[in-house]
C-alpha positions as CSV (number, residue, x, y, z in Angstrom):
1,M,0.0,0.0,0.0
2,F,1.1,3.6,-0.4
3,D,0.4,7.2,0.5
4,S,2.0,10.5,-0.1
5,G,3.4,10.3,3.4
6,V,2.7,8.7,6.8
7,G,-1.1,9.3,6.8
8,G,-1.8,5.9,5.3
9,L,-0.5,4.3,8.4
10,S,-4.1,4.9,9.8
11,V,-5.3,2.5,7.1
12,L,-2.4,0.1,7.6
13,R,-3.3,0.0,11.3
14,E,-6.8,-1.2,10.5
15,I,-5.6,-3.7,7.9
16,R,-3.2,-5.2,10.5
17,R,-6.1,-5.5,13.0
18,E,-8.3,-7.2,10.4
19,L,-5.6,-9.4,8.9
20,P,-2.9,-10.3,11.5
21,A,-1.4,-13.0,9.2
22,E,-0.7,-10.9,6.2
23,D,2.7,-9.4,5.3
24,L,2.3,-5.7,4.7
25,L,4.4,-3.4,2.6
26,Y,4.0,0.4,3.0
27,V,5.4,3.1,0.8
28,A,5.5,6.7,1.9
29,D,6.1,9.0,-1.1
30,S,7.5,11.6,1.3
31,A,9.9,13.2,-1.3
32,F,6.8,14.3,-3.3
33,G,4.1,14.6,-0.6
34,P,1.8,15.7,0.7
35,Y,-0.1,15.4,-2.6
36,G,-2.6,18.0,-1.6
37,D,-0.8,20.9,-3.2
38,K,0.7,19.0,-6.2
39,P,-0.6,19.1,-9.8
40,N,-2.7,16.1,-10.9
41,S,-0.2,15.1,-13.5
42,L,2.5,14.6,-10.8
43,I,0.2,12.6,-8.5
44,Q,-0.8,10.4,-11.4
45,A,2.8,9.8,-12.4
46,R,3.9,9.0,-8.9
47,A,1.0,6.7,-8.1
48,A,1.6,4.8,-11.3
49,A,5.3,4.4,-10.7
50,I,4.8,3.2,-7.1
51,V,2.2,0.7,-8.3
52,R,4.7,-0.7,-10.8
53,W,7.3,-1.0,-8.1
54,L,4.8,-2.8,-5.8
55,E,4.0,-5.2,-8.6
56,R,7.7,-6.1,-8.9
57,Q,7.6,-7.0,-5.2
58,R,5.0,-9.6,-6.3
59,V,2.2,-8.3,-4.0
60,K,-1.2,-9.9,-4.3
61,L,-3.2,-6.8,-3.7
62,I,-2.5,-3.0,-3.7
63,V,-4.2,-0.5,-1.4
64,V,-4.3,3.2,-2.4
65,A,-4.2,4.6,1.1
66,C,-4.5,8.2,-0.1
67,N,-7.8,10.0,-0.8
68,T,-6.0,12.5,-3.1
69,A,-4.4,9.7,-5.2
70,T,-7.7,7.9,-5.4
71,G,-9.5,11.0,-6.5
72,V,-7.2,11.9,-9.4
73,A,-5.5,8.6,-10.3
74,I,-7.5,5.5,-9.4
75,D,-9.1,4.9,-12.8
76,G,-5.7,5.0,-14.6
77,L,-4.1,2.8,-11.9
78,R,-6.7,0.1,-12.2
79,A,-6.5,0.2,-16.0
80,G,-2.8,-0.3,-15.9
81,T,-2.5,-3.3,-13.6
82,D,-3.9,-6.8,-13.3
83,T,-3.3,-6.7,-9.5
84,P,-6.4,-6.1,-7.5
85,V,-6.6,-2.5,-6.2
86,V,-8.5,-1.3,-3.2
87,A,-8.8,2.4,-2.8
88,I,-9.9,4.7,0.0
89,E,-12.3,7.5,-0.6
90,P,-14.3,10.0,1.5
91,A,-17.2,8.2,3.3
92,I,-20.1,10.2,2.0
93,K,-22.5,7.3,2.0
94,P,-22.3,6.3,5.7
95,A,-22.1,10.0,6.7
96,A,-25.4,10.7,4.8
97,R,-27.0,7.8,6.5
98,H,-25.8,8.9,10.0
99,T,-26.6,12.6,10.0
100,K,-29.6,13.8,11.9
101,S,-29.2,17.5,11.0
102,G,-29.0,16.7,7.3
103,V,-25.6,18.5,7.1
104,I,-22.3,16.7,6.8
105,G,-18.8,18.2,6.5
106,V,-15.9,16.7,4.6
107,L,-12.4,17.6,5.6
108,A,-10.0,16.8,2.7
109,T,-7.4,18.1,0.4
110,A,-8.3,20.5,-2.4
111,P,-7.5,18.0,-5.2
112,T,-9.8,15.4,-3.5
113,L,-12.7,17.8,-3.3
114,A,-12.1,19.0,-6.8
115,S,-12.0,15.6,-8.4
116,A,-14.7,14.1,-10.6
117,R,-14.7,11.1,-8.4
118,F,-15.6,13.1,-5.3
119,E,-18.4,14.9,-7.4
120,R,-19.8,11.5,-8.3
121,L,-19.7,10.3,-4.7
122,V,-21.7,13.4,-3.6
123,S,-24.2,13.1,-6.5
124,T,-24.7,9.3,-5.8
125,H,-24.7,9.2,-2.1
126,G,-25.3,12.7,-0.9
127,T,-28.9,13.1,-2.2
128,G,-31.1,14.8,0.4
129,V,-28.3,16.1,2.5
130,T,-26.1,19.2,2.4
131,V,-22.4,18.3,1.9
132,L,-20.0,21.0,3.1
133,E,-16.5,20.8,1.6
134,Q,-13.6,22.0,3.7
135,P,-10.1,21.9,2.2
136,C,-7.4,21.7,4.9
137,P,-4.1,23.1,3.5
138,G,-1.1,22.6,5.8
139,L,-2.7,20.0,8.1
140,A,-1.2,16.9,6.4
141,E,2.2,18.6,6.5
142,Q,2.0,19.0,10.2
143,I,1.1,15.3,10.6
144,D,3.9,14.2,8.3
145,K,6.3,16.0,10.7
146,G,4.7,14.3,13.7
147,E,3.3,17.6,15.0
148,L,0.0,16.2,16.1
149,S,-0.6,18.6,19.0
150,S,1.5,21.6,18.1
151,P,-0.1,25.1,18.4
152,L,-0.1,25.3,14.6
153,A,-1.8,21.9,14.2
154,R,-4.5,22.8,16.8
155,S,-5.0,26.2,15.2
156,L,-5.5,24.7,11.7
157,V,-8.0,22.1,13.1
158,E,-10.0,24.8,14.8
159,E,-9.9,27.0,11.6
160,Y,-11.2,24.2,9.4
161,V,-13.7,22.5,11.8
162,R,-15.4,25.5,13.4
163,P,-17.1,26.8,10.2
164,L,-18.6,23.4,9.5
165,I,-20.2,23.2,12.9
166,E,-21.5,26.7,12.7
167,R,-23.3,25.7,9.5
168,G,-25.0,22.8,11.2
169,A,-22.8,19.8,10.4
170,D,-23.3,17.0,12.9
171,T,-21.2,14.5,11.0
172,L,-17.6,15.0,9.8
173,V,-15.9,12.8,7.2
174,L,-12.2,12.4,7.6
175,G,-11.4,12.6,3.9
176,C,-7.6,12.3,4.2
177,T,-5.8,9.4,5.8
178,H,-3.6,11.8,7.8
179,Y,-6.5,13.2,9.7
180,P,-7.4,10.2,12.0
181,F,-4.1,11.0,13.8
182,V,-5.5,14.3,14.9
183,A,-9.0,12.9,15.5
184,S,-9.0,13.9,19.1
185,A,-8.3,17.5,18.2
186,I,-11.0,17.5,15.6
187,Q,-13.5,16.0,18.1
188,A,-12.5,18.6,20.6
189,A,-13.1,21.4,18.1
190,A,-16.3,20.0,16.9
191,G,-17.8,19.0,20.2
192,P,-18.9,15.7,21.7
193,A,-22.2,15.5,19.8
194,V,-20.5,15.5,16.4
195,H,-19.8,12.1,14.9
196,L,-16.5,11.5,13.0
197,I,-16.3,9.0,10.2
198,D,-13.0,7.3,9.2
199,P,-13.3,5.0,6.2
200,A,-10.1,3.0,7.2
201,E,-12.1,0.2,8.8
202,A,-14.2,-0.3,5.7
203,V,-11.1,-0.5,3.6
204,A,-9.7,-3.2,5.8
205,R,-12.9,-5.2,5.5
206,E,-12.8,-4.8,1.8
207,V,-9.2,-6.0,1.6
208,R,-10.3,-9.1,3.5
209,R,-13.3,-9.7,1.3
210,R,-11.2,-9.4,-1.9
211,L,-8.5,-11.7,-0.7
212,L,-11.0,-14.2,0.5
213,A,-12.8,-14.1,-2.9
214,L,-9.5,-14.7,-4.7
215,D,-8.5,-17.5,-2.2
216,L,-5.4,-15.4,-1.3
217,L,-5.7,-15.1,2.4
218,A,-2.6,-16.0,4.4
219,P,-2.8,-19.0,6.7
220,T,-4.1,-17.8,10.1
221,S,-1.4,-19.9,11.8
222,R,1.3,-17.4,10.9
223,S,2.1,-13.9,12.1
224,G,2.3,-11.2,9.5
225,T,5.2,-8.7,9.1
226,E,5.5,-5.1,8.1
227,R,8.1,-3.4,5.9
228,F,8.3,0.3,5.3
229,W,9.9,2.4,2.5
230,T,10.1,6.1,1.7
231,S,11.2,8.2,-1.2
232,G,12.2,10.9,1.3
233,A,14.7,10.9,4.1
234,P,14.5,7.5,5.9
235,G,15.6,8.9,9.3
236,E,12.9,11.6,9.4
237,V,10.2,9.2,8.2
238,R,11.4,6.5,10.6
239,A,10.9,8.8,13.6
240,V,7.4,9.8,12.7
241,T,6.4,6.3,11.6
242,A,7.6,4.9,15.0
243,Q,5.6,7.6,16.7
244,L,2.4,6.8,14.8
245,W,2.9,3.0,14.6
246,Q,3.8,3.1,18.3
247,R,6.8,0.9,18.0
248,D,10.3,1.1,16.5
249,V,10.5,0.4,12.8
250,D,13.1,0.2,10.1
251,V,12.4,2.5,7.0
252,E,14.2,1.7,3.8
253,H,15.0,4.3,1.1
254,L,13.1,4.0,-2.2
255,P,15.4,5.8,-4.7
256,P,13.8,7.3,-7.8
257,E,15.6,4.9,-10.1
258,S,13.9,2.0,-8.4
259,L,10.5,3.3,-9.6
260,V,11.4,3.3,-13.3
């Protein structure tokens, strides 16, 4: 699986809980992330290159653990590989079902919110509710640096959450895999009555379902492993990954030439 940085570890965490026997490979494209402020062409090129690299590792399934990459690149990724691909996307459908006020807020990157895929999600599953879109520039960058409770991170959360609550949102969608790592700050800014929805658990269940359907589940008698790579500086990514994964890890360097 891959993400623009360490945010996808929130998805990896749920997949590990759901599938303790599987070997998991994680790529943080930190040299080019976060993807939220990058042009679509770069995101598409990076995602395609990482998928090709994962295929060379002989993986049996690929998870796009990045809402931005899903929004702008998923159709091309699926068309370009025979490997099954599971992608995360903002959880509009469960949010629309859950809201009592009829107003849901979506915290995400600008490319995710501007994507045709997000527009289809809203038109398909957001009928009858008001969907408030809130881009969150700078927040993923704070999380990639491990600054989960810094004054700047708290200030950004407050800035992005408060207008949604003031407009009546009672359900917030965490539309970026980074944001679950500041869920407590988001909840504090929103208030205890507001429900947060993180689609990572649904992704983990879908991974299990796909592997089971393909008869590819690992034997339950074994314990799975994790390996981590980054296109950025391994030392920096290792420190934040250990913080978020809550144990020491080894992060290997993924040089550009390896993605060719």
